[in-house]
C-alpha positions as CSV (number, residue, x, y, z in Angstrom):
1,X,11.1,-14.1,-1.8
2,X,11.9,-10.3,-1.2
3,X,9.2,-8.0,0.1
4,X,9.0,-4.3,-1.0
5,X,6.4,-2.3,0.6
6,X,6.2,1.5,-0.5
7,X,4.6,3.6,2.0
8,X,3.5,7.3,0.7
9,X,1.7,10.0,1.7
10,X,-1.2,11.2,-0.9
11,X,-2.7,9.4,-3.7
12,X,-1.7,9.1,-7.4
13,X,-4.3,11.2,-9.5
14,X,-2.8,11.1,-12.8
15,X,-3.8,8.1,-15.0
16,X,-0.6,8.0,-16.8
17,X,1.5,7.9,-13.3
18,X,-1.2,5.2,-12.3
19,X,-0.5,3.2,-15.4
20,X,3.5,3.4,-14.9
21,X,3.0,2.0,-11.2
22,X,1.0,-0.9,-12.4
23,X,3.7,-1.7,-15.1
24,X,6.6,-1.5,-12.8
25,X,4.5,-3.6,-10.0
26,X,3.9,-6.3,-12.8
27,X,7.6,-6.3,-14.1
28,X,8.9,-6.4,-10.5
29,X,6.4,-9.2,-9.4
30,X,8.7,-11.9,-10.9
31,X,11.4,-11.0,-8.5
32,X,9.6,-9.9,-5.5
33,X,6.4,-9.2,-3.7
34,X,5.7,-5.3,-4.0
35,X,2.9,-3.5,-2.1
36,X,2.2,0.1,-2.3
37,X,0.5,1.7,0.6
38,X,-1.1,5.2,0.1
39,X,-1.8,7.1,3.1
40,X,-4.2,10.4,3.0
41,X,-2.3,13.4,3.5
42,X,-3.0,15.8,6.4
43,X,-5.5,18.7,5.7
44,X,-3.5,22.0,5.4
45,X,-5.0,25.0,7.3
46,X,-5.4,28.4,5.3
47,X,-2.5,30.0,7.5
48,X,0.7,28.1,7.5
49,X,3.8,28.5,9.7
50,X,7.0,26.7,10.5
51,X,5.5,25.2,13.7
52,X,2.4,23.7,11.9
53,X,4.2,22.5,8.9
54,X,6.5,20.6,11.3
55,X,3.4,19.1,13.2
56,X,1.9,18.0,10.2
57,X,5.1,16.2,9.1
58,X,5.2,14.7,12.5
59,X,1.9,13.2,12.1
60,X,2.5,12.1,8.7
61,X,5.6,10.3,9.6
62,X,4.0,8.6,12.6
63,X,1.3,7.1,10.6
64,X,4.0,6.0,8.0
65,X,6.0,4.2,10.6
66,X,2.9,2.4,11.9
67,X,3.0,0.5,8.3
68,X,6.6,-0.5,8.8
69,X,8.2,-3.4,10.5
70,X,10.9,-3.0,13.0
71,X,13.5,-4.8,11.2
72,X,12.7,-3.2,7.9
73,X,15.6,-1.3,5.9
74,X,14.0,2.0,5.2
75,X,14.7,4.6,2.5
76,X,13.0,7.8,2.8
77,X,12.6,10.5,0.1
78,X,11.7,14.1,0.9
79,X,10.2,16.6,-1.3
80,X,13.5,17.7,-2.5
81,X,14.5,14.1,-3.3
82,X,17.1,13.7,-0.7
83,X,17.8,10.3,0.2
84,X,18.0,9.5,3.8
85,X,19.1,5.9,4.5
86,X,18.2,4.1,7.8
């Protein structure tokens, strides 16, 4: 059976989004095993600059990669919803 792991930074807080995720998981469970892994986001300092933003993104990306298998097909979405395929 196909296995899909969704690794994301941050947790869903809105109840309607949690319900939507649950509904999709339920529907997809007939066709694949789906797991959603929510990782804690980095704490942001009061004053941000470009180098701090890059450092935070690097830390979060490293934590995400720890949860991915080497032979995985990875699809990454950034904040602007631009797809990046690997």
